[in-house]
C-alpha positions in Angstrom: -11.8 5.8 -10.8 -10.4 9.2 -10.0 -7.9 11.0 -12.2 -5.1 10.6 -9.6 -5.8 6.9 -9.4 -5.7 6.6 -13.2 -2.4 8.4 -13.3 -0.9 6.2 -10.6 -2.2 3.0 -12.3 -1.0 4.0 -15.7 2.5 4.9 -14.4 2.7 1.6 -12.5 2.1 -0.3 -15.7 4.0 1.8 -18.2 7.1 2.3 -16.2 7.1 -1.2 -14.6 7.1 0.3 -11.1 6.1 -1.3 -7.8 4.6 1.8 -6.1 3.2 5.1 -7.3 1.7 7.9 -5.1 -0.3 10.7 -6.8 -2.0 13.7 -5.2 -3.8 16.5 -7.1 -2.3 15.3 -10.4 1.3 15.4 -9.1 3.4 12.3 -8.7 4.7 12.4 -5.1 6.7 9.2 -5.2 7.4 6.2 -7.3 9.7 3.2 -6.9 10.6 -0.1 -8.7 11.8 -2.0 -5.6 9.5 -4.4 -3.9 8.6 -4.8 -0.2 7.1 -2.7 2.5 10.3 -0.7 3.3 9.9 1.7 0.3 6.3 2.4 1.2 7.4 3.1 4.8 10.1 5.5 3.5 7.5 7.3 1.4 5.1 7.6 4.4 7.9 9.0 6.5 9.1 11.4 3.8 5.8 12.6 2.5 3.9 12.9 5.8 0.7 14.9 5.5 1.1 15.4 1.7 -0.2 11.8 1.4 -3.6 12.8 2.8 -6.2 12.4 0.1 -3.7 10.8 -2.3 -4.2 7.9 -4.7 -1.8 4.9 -4.8 -1.1 2.2 -7.2 0.9 -0.7 -5.8 1.9 -4.1 -7.2 1.1 -5.9 -3.9 -1.3 -4.7 -1.2 -1.4 -6.9 1.9 -2.6 -6.0 5.4 0.7 -4.2 6.2 0.5 -1.9 3.2 -3.2 -1.3 3.7 -2.7 -0.2 7.3 0.1 2.2 6.2 -2.3 3.6 3.5 -5.0 4.2 6.1 -2.4 5.7 8.6 -1.3 8.1 5.8 -4.8 9.2 4.8 -4.7 7.7 1.3 -8.1 8.0 -0.4 -7.9 5.4 -3.2 -5.8 2.3 -4.0 -5.2 0.3 -7.1 -3.6 -3.1 -6.4 -2.3 -5.5 -9.1 -2.5 -8.1 -6.3 -4.5 -7.6 -3.1 -4.8 -10.0 -0.2 -8.1 -10.6 1.6 -6.7 -8.9 4.7 -5.5 -5.9 2.8 -8.7 -5.4 1.0 -10.6 -5.8 4.3 -8.6 -3.1 6.0 -9.2 -0.7 3.2 -12.9 -1.5 3.0 -13.3 -1.1 6.8 -11.7 2.3 6.7 -13.6 3.6 3.6 -10.6 3.6 1.3 -11.7 3.0 -2.3 -9.9 0.0 -3.7 -9.8 -1.8 -7.0 -7.5 -4.8 -7.8 -6.7 -7.1 -10.6 -6.2 -10.3 -8.6 -7.2 -11.2 -5.0 -5.5 -13.8 -2.9 -5.9 -15.1 0.6 -2.4 -14.1 1.7 0.7 -12.2 0.5 3.6 -14.6 0.5 7.3 -14.1 1.1 9.8 -13.8 -1.8 10.4 -17.5 -1.9 6.7 -18.2 -1.9 7.1 -20.7 1.0 5.2 -18.9 3.7 3.1 -15.8 4.5 5.1 -12.6 4.2 6.8 -11.8 7.5 5.3 -8.2 7.5 1.9 -9.7 7.1 2.5 -11.9 10.1 3.8 -8.9 12.1 0.5 -7.0 11.6 -1.9 -10.0 11.4 -3.6 -9.1 14.7 -3.5 -5.3 14.4 -6.3 -3.1 13.3 -5.1 0.2 14.6 -3.2 1.9 11.7 -1.1 4.0 14.1 0.0 1.0 16.0 0.8 -0.9 12.8 2.9 2.0 11.6 4.9 2.0 14.9 5.5 -1.8 14.6 6.5 -1.6 11.0 8.7 1.4 11.5 10.5 -0.3 14.4 11.1 -3.5 12.2 12.1 -1.7 9.0 13.7 1.4 10.3 
């Protein structure tokens, strides 16, 4: 694992965060809130500075994975990764390690598949997925 990925992973655990983005040893963003909206905000705010970064995220489904690829993320640690999320990262040569892998990311009530996962279920183009998610989340 790279130094940046280790920094991101350690901060995720030590500070009980949900998302940490690190590039060249510098923490670019971190948040405690859950959901795709904070990742989307980071993507919009950080732009090209995310290229080559490492990310630690509590939950990586297909939607998050497509945003990571869109942003040029190099490596991902996921506490929980879905099959679809892992597949997107693998297909796009993004290094990924995870603690637990599941078939699908569920909604907060754990009654159905996450609505953002449904939104991008049939998308493989990261740019298109970014547009769809941005339109839905703002």
